[in-house]
Each structure stands twice: as structure tokens, then as C-alpha cells.
N, C-alpha and C positions, 0 to 999 in steps of 0.2 A: 782537165787533169791537174793534179796537185804537183807541187815542186818540193824539193828538199828545203827544209827550213820552215815550211808552212805549218801553222798550228791548226789542227783539225779536231773534230769531235767524232768519236766512234762509240760503240757500245761500252767500252771500258773507260770513257771519259775524255778529258782533254789530253791530246798527244801532239808531239812534234814529229814531223817526218824527218828521219835521219838518213834514209837511203831508199833508192828505188832501183829494183833489179831482181834478177832471179835469186831464189833461195840457194844457199850453199849447204849441202848435207855432207859433212866430212870431206870437203874439198870437191864434191861433185855437184853439178847443177841438177836441180830437181824439177822435172816436168817442163822446163823451158818457159814457164809463166813468170811474169814480172810481178813483184810484190812491193807494197809500201812497207818499209820497216819503221814502225812507230815506237816512240819512247813516251810513256805516260808522264805528264808534267808533275804529277803528284806521287809518282812511284818509279824512281829511277832504276830500280832493280828489274822491272818488267820490260819485256819486249813483245810487241804485237806485230803480226804480219797480216796484211790485208791485200788480196789480189787486186792488181791495177784494173784488170778487166772483169772484176766481180760486180756485185750488186752496187749500182750507182748511188744507192741511199746508205751505203755502209759508212761513208765519211761525208762530213760537211765542214766548211771553214768554221773555226771557232768565232764566237762573237767578239767584236772589238769594243772599246770603251763607249763609243757613240751608240752602238747598237744596244749595249746593256742599258745605257741611260734612257734610250727610247723605250726599251722593254719595261723598265721600271715605271715610266710614265703611263704604260698601258695596263699595269696590274689591276687597277680599279675596274677597268672595262672588261676584263677577262672573266667570263662567267664560270661558276662552279659546275661540276658534273652532277646533274640531278637525275640519277638512275636508281630506282628503288631495288630492282632485281640484282641480287648479289653476283650472279654469273655474268650478266650483261655489264655490270659496273666493273668487274674484274677484267673483262675483255677490253673495255674502254681504257682502263688504266694501262693494260699491257700494250695496247696500240699506241697510247700516248708516249709511254716510255720508249718503245721501239722506234718511234718516229724521230727521236732526237730533236723535237721541236720545243724550244724553251717555253713557248707560250702554253703548250699543252702540259708541260711540267708544272708551271705556275697554277694552272687550273686544278691539277691534282693536289697541290699543296693547299690552295684555298679551300677546296672541297674538304680535305681532311681536317683542316683547322676547325672549320665550323661543324663538321660532322662529329668529330671527336668531342668538341665542346657540348654539343646537344646530347650525345650519348652519356657523357659524364653527368650532366644535369639530370638525366632520367635514370641514373643509377646503373648504367651499362658501361662495359669496356669497349674499346675499339676492336674491330675484327682483325684477325691476323692478316688477312688479305689487304685491308686498308693500310695497316701499319707497314707491311712489306713494301707496297708501292709508294707510300709516303716517304720512306727512307730512301728508296731508289731515286725518286724525283728530287728530293732534297739534295742528296749527294751529287747528282749530275748537274743540277742547276747551279747550286752554290759553288761547285768547283769551277765551272765555266765562268761564272760571274766574278769570282774571286781572282781568277787568272787574268781576265780582261781589265779589272780595276786595280790589280796588284794589291789586293787586300786579303785578309784572312777569311776563310770560309765562315767562321763563327760571326764575323762582322756582317757578312752578307745575310746570314740566317737571321740575325737579330734585326737587321734593317727590314727585311721582308715581313718578319713576324710583327714588328711594330706597325708597319704599314697596313697589314691585314687587320690588326686589332683596332685601328682607327675607325674602320668601317662599321 
């Protein structure tokens, strides 16, 4: 179970747990369930509620500095997603994004970097599906890494892009 003040990752990105308890709807308790009240770290205006007794994969602890550094050391070893069939590749992208696993997000980013490059060289554009999941993967990964390293998202993006280009 998470505690107040913990930094977690949910489908909306990196959040801090502000409160744990029942929802209040105009002064009345709603359903008696307990919820985590989350405040996104990069959007202070939003509030997210996640049931404490809900899907156990809905939240995970955010990566720390050491974990991010370890992840960066693993980038080279993480393989691209090599699925030719569009529907199967989209399913793989969706599963990777929903898993909230940063390694899977890096695989999407690596895949898209090389896939986009190959398509441009052959006179084609990236597919809309590829671009959509690429943006989602980038936003989620770079946000979490930027938070852990206390850096700007653009710095993280540039670092990873430079690292991938070395290959």
C-alpha cells in the first residue's frame, strides 16, 4: 500500500499522493471506498482519484535517480519491437504503454526512431499509430526520468535521442 507523500506513476504520469480516504461528494461520503488522491507533478491543476482496492497495476512507485541511471545503462540492450503486422504492432504498443514499464516505453521509442528513419529514407511517412504511441511513450518516460533526475524533459529527450543515434 502506498502512503501520503509517495511519488507514483499512473496512466496520467508522475503524481504525488496527497490524501487517502473516501471521496467527498458535496459533504457526503461516496460508496465508502477509499481512494488515493493524486496530484500530477507536471499539472498542479489536475486531481486524480484511484481506488485503493482497485487494479493493483494502476499505480507503481516512480523511479528514483539510481533506477533511472540503471535504466539508461540498459538502453542499448533493450531490443526494438519487430512486428510487421500493423494491428499486432499496435496491440504491442498499447500493452507496453498500459504496462507503465519504462523499459517497454524505451523499446517503443527505439523502434520508432529507426522505423521513422527507414520510412523517410524510402520516401514514406510514419503511420499515425506509430506517431501516437511514440508521443505517449516519450511523454511518460521523459516525464518520469526528468522528475527523478530533477531535469527538464527536453534534456532527457535529447540525451536518449543522442544515445540511440550512437548505435
